[in-house]
C-alpha positions in Angstrom: 66.0 110.9 116.4 63.3 109.7 114.6 61.4 106.4 113.3 64.4 106.3 110.7 65.5 102.8 110.4 69.6 103.2 111.7 70.3 105.3 115.3 73.0 107.3 115.4 75.2 108.5 117.7 77.0 111.9 114.9 76.0 114.0 117.6 77.1 112.8 121.0 81.6 112.3 119.3 80.6 115.6 116.8 80.1 117.1 121.1 83.3 114.7 122.8 84.9 116.0 119.2 85.9 119.4 120.7 82.5 120.5 120.1 82.0 120.2 116.7 79.5 122.0 114.2 77.3 120.7 111.8 78.8 122.5 109.6 83.0 121.5 110.6 81.4 117.9 110.6 80.2 118.5 106.8 82.5 120.0 105.4 85.5 117.7 106.4 83.2 114.9 104.9 81.1 116.6 101.5 78.1 116.8 102.6 76.4 120.1 104.0 75.4 120.8 107.4 71.3 120.5 106.5 72.2 116.6 106.0 75.0 116.3 108.8 71.5 118.2 110.6 68.9 115.4 109.1 71.6 112.2 109.6 71.7 113.3 113.0 67.4 113.7 113.6 67.3 109.9 112.1 65.3 111.6 109.1 68.4 110.8 106.3 70.0 107.2 106.8 73.6 108.2 104.8 74.9 107.3 102.0 77.6 104.1 102.7 80.6 106.7 102.0 79.0 109.1 104.4 78.6 106.7 107.0 82.0 105.1 106.8 83.5 109.1 106.1 81.8 109.8 109.5 83.7 107.2 111.7 86.5 108.7 109.8 87.1 111.9 111.2 85.7 110.5 114.5 88.3 107.5 114.3 85.7 105.1 115.2 84.1 101.7 113.6 81.6 102.7 111.8 79.4 100.3 114.3 80.7 102.7 116.8 79.2 105.4 115.7 76.0 103.6 113.0 73.2 101.0 114.8 70.9 99.2 112.9 67.4 99.2 114.7 66.0 95.5 114.4 
């Protein structure tokens, strides 16, 4: 993961959710595959709305998907 302020479990959750592709997740929440790739790599912090949408797709609380690095 890059040096962004937020860690995430998006890639792991995609794998555990039937090996969902980045494009599939992007379609579910209304962003591009490239946006999902950047979020996973820690190069881009999602908007609050996108973060909640991602968590909802996986049926997880926001804190299980995204963690603030202190």
